[in-house]
C-alpha positions in Angstrom: 0.0 0.0 0.0 2.8 2.5 0.9 4.6 1.6 -2.3 1.5 2.5 -4.3 1.2 5.8 -2.5 4.8 6.7 -3.2 4.3 5.9 -6.9 1.6 8.4 -6.9 4.0 11.3 -6.2 7.2 9.9 -7.7 7.7 9.1 -11.4 8.3 5.4 -10.9 6.7 2.0 -10.9 6.3 -0.5 -7.9 8.8 -2.7 -9.6 11.4 0.1 -9.9 10.7 1.3 -6.3 11.1 -2.2 -5.0 14.5 -2.5 -6.7 15.6 0.7 -5.0 14.5 -0.6 -1.6 16.3 -3.8 -2.3 19.6 -1.9 -3.0 19.2 -0.1 0.3 18.5 -3.3 2.1 21.4 -5.2 0.5 23.9 -2.5 1.7 22.4 -2.4 5.2 25.4 -4.1 6.9 28.1 -2.6 4.6 30.6 -0.4 6.2 30.4 3.3 5.7 27.8 5.1 3.6 27.2 3.3 0.2 25.4 5.7 -2.1 22.3 5.0 -4.2 20.9 7.2 -7.0 17.9 7.7 -9.2 17.5 9.9 -12.3 16.1 13.4 -11.8 13.0 12.4 -13.6 12.1 10.4 -10.5 10.4 13.5 -9.1 8.6 16.2 -11.1 7.5 19.4 -9.3 3.9 20.5 -9.8 5.2 24.0 -10.2 6.7 24.5 -13.7 8.7 27.6 -12.7 10.3 25.8 -9.7 11.0 22.7 -11.9 12.8 24.8 -14.5 14.6 27.5 -12.5 15.4 25.7 -9.3 15.0 21.9 -9.5 16.8 21.4 -12.8 19.6 23.7 -11.9 20.1 22.4 -8.3 23.5 20.9 -7.6 22.1 18.5 -5.1 18.7 16.8 -4.7 17.9 14.2 -2.1 14.9 11.9 -1.5 14.3 9.8 1.6 12.1 6.8 1.1 10.1 5.8 4.2 11.5 2.7 5.9 10.6 0.1 8.6 13.1 -1.0 11.2 12.4 -3.9 13.6 14.3 -6.7 15.4 14.4 -9.9 13.5 13.0 -11.9 16.4 10.4 -14.0 14.6 7.5 -11.8 15.8 5.5 -10.6 12.8 2.7 -9.0 14.8 4.5 -6.1 16.4 2.6 -2.8 16.8 4.0 0.1 14.8 5.3 3.5 16.0 5.8 6.3 13.4 8.7 8.6 13.9 8.0 11.7 11.7 10.7 14.2 10.6 10.5 17.1 8.2 12.5 16.3 5.1 15.7 14.8 3.7 19.0 16.6 3.2 21.6 16.4 0.5 25.3 17.3 0.9 27.0 16.5 -2.4 26.9 17.6 -6.0 25.5 15.0 -8.4 23.5 15.1 -11.6 21.2 12.4 -10.2 19.0 12.2 -7.1 20.6 10.8 -3.9 18.3 8.1 -2.6 18.2 7.3 1.1 16.0 6.8 4.1 15.1 9.2 7.0 18.2 10.0 9.1 20.3 7.7 6.9 19.8 4.8 9.2 20.1 2.3 6.4 23.8 3.1 6.6 25.9 1.2 9.1 28.1 4.3 9.4 25.2 6.4 10.4 24.0 3.9 13.0 27.4 3.2 14.5 29.8 6.1 13.8 28.4 9.6 13.2 27.7 11.2 16.6 24.3 12.7 15.6 22.9 9.9 13.6 24.1 7.3 16.2 22.0 9.1 18.7 19.0 8.9 16.3 19.4 5.2 16.1 19.9 4.9 19.9 16.5 6.6 20.2 14.9 4.3 17.6 16.4 1.4 19.5 14.4 2.4 22.6 11.2 1.7 20.6 12.6 -1.5 19.1 13.6 -2.8 22.6 10.0 -2.1 23.8 8.8 -4.5 21.1 7.7 -2.1 18.4 8.2 -1.9 14.7 9.4 1.6 13.8 8.2 3.4 10.7 10.5 6.3 9.7 9.1 8.9 7.3 9.4 12.6 6.5 6.6 15.0 5.8 8.3 16.3 2.7 10.3 13.5 1.1 12.2 15.7 -1.4 15.0 18.1 -0.5 16.3 20.5 -3.2 19.4 22.5 -2.9 19.3 26.3 -3.6 21.4 26.6 -6.9 22.8 30.0 -5.6 23.6 28.9 -2.1 25.2 25.4 -1.8 23.5 23.0 0.6 20.9 25.6 1.7 17.3 24.4 1.0 15.0 25.7 -1.7 11.6 25.4 -0.2 9.1 23.2 -2.1 6.2 25.0 -3.8 2.8 25.0 -2.0 1.4 22.6 -4.5 4.1 20.0 -3.8 3.9 20.5 0.0 0.1 20.0 -0.2 0.6 16.8 -2.2 3.0 15.4 0.3 0.7 16.3 3.2 -2.1 14.5 1.5 0.0 11.4 0.9 1.2 11.5 4.5 -2.3 11.2 5.8 -2.9 8.1 3.6 0.6 6.8 4.4 0.0 7.0 8.2 -3.4 5.3 7.8 -1.8 2.5 5.8 0.7 1.6 8.5 -2.0 1.9 11.2 0.4 3.0 14.0 -0.1 2.6 17.7 1.3 6.1 18.1 2.9 8.9 16.0 5.9 10.8 17.4 7.3 13.9 15.8 10.9 15.1 15.9 11.3 18.9 15.6 9.1 21.9 15.4 8.6 21.7 11.6 7.1 18.2 11.7 5.1 19.1 14.9 3.6 22.1 13.2 3.0 20.5 9.8 1.1 17.6 11.2 -1.4 20.0 12.8 -2.6 20.7 9.3 -3.7 17.1 8.9 -6.2 14.9 10.8 -3.3 12.8 12.2 -3.0 12.7 16.0 0.5 13.0 17.3 0.9 11.2 20.6 4.1 13.1 21.6 6.3 15.8 20.1 10.0 15.8 20.8 12.7 18.4 20.0 14.8 17.3 17.1 17.7 15.2 18.3 20.3 17.3 16.4 22.4 19.9 18.0 20.2 22.6 16.5 17.7 21.9 19.2 20.1 22.0 22.1 18.4 25.1 23.5 15.0 23.4 23.6 16.6 20.3 25.2 18.4 22.4 27.8 15.1 24.0 28.7 13.3 20.7 29.1 16.2 18.9 30.8 17.3 21.7 33.1 20.9 20.6 32.5 23.4 20.1 29.7 21.9 18.7 26.5 24.4 15.9 26.1 23.5 13.0 23.9 23.2 10.8 27.0 20.7 13.3 28.6 18.7 13.6 25.4 18.4 9.8 25.1 17.3 9.6 28.7 14.7 12.3 28.1 13.4 10.5 25.0 13.3 7.2 26.7 11.3 8.6 29.7 8.9 10.4 27.4 8.3 7.3 25.3 7.7 5.0 28.3 5.3 7.5 29.9 3.4 8.0 26.7 3.1 4.3 25.8 2.1 3.1 29.3 
């Protein structure tokens, strides 16, 4: 069902999308950050001016495909928790689209080495250890670099944003989650424009939200303290 929904916003087929997912899955335990790409035609903006003047000239475009994470413990009946972020992020010049998953957790390097993304996975692990399947997705699944300012975002046109919000509602309904958690103010605010109920909103785990974490924690926003705060919030919410 989710695959069909994604094919309604991306220029692809279920077969091609499945092949992309398979490549991501095949490299899950490879060291580092193996890269996957798709042609730029994979996404077409609903705004012709944006498509011509921004999208086609952008040095970097990234798309994060939604992903499931769960422990391979034989249990196929786990309830699902949705972790919702804002959008993907590109950091390299390439003529094709960089294809990944939210927070890059399909990369072993992101799960085990990078300080920020290792924290993200540690937070996901809290949910996995509680016996949940975790569905990671973004509100806006396409990130387009500003052609005139490298690695700064060019905001998607309203028509594209509306399309992704519509898909998100159907996407969440399809996975039938026990709860939806948001990471960051952008995802918290955007989800208010939909019918989706968010069980709990957390500051984004990145350093950009250290001020918010310090306010909530009442102490230094170290990764250890952030993880402890997240774990406590999750446990209280899911009791």
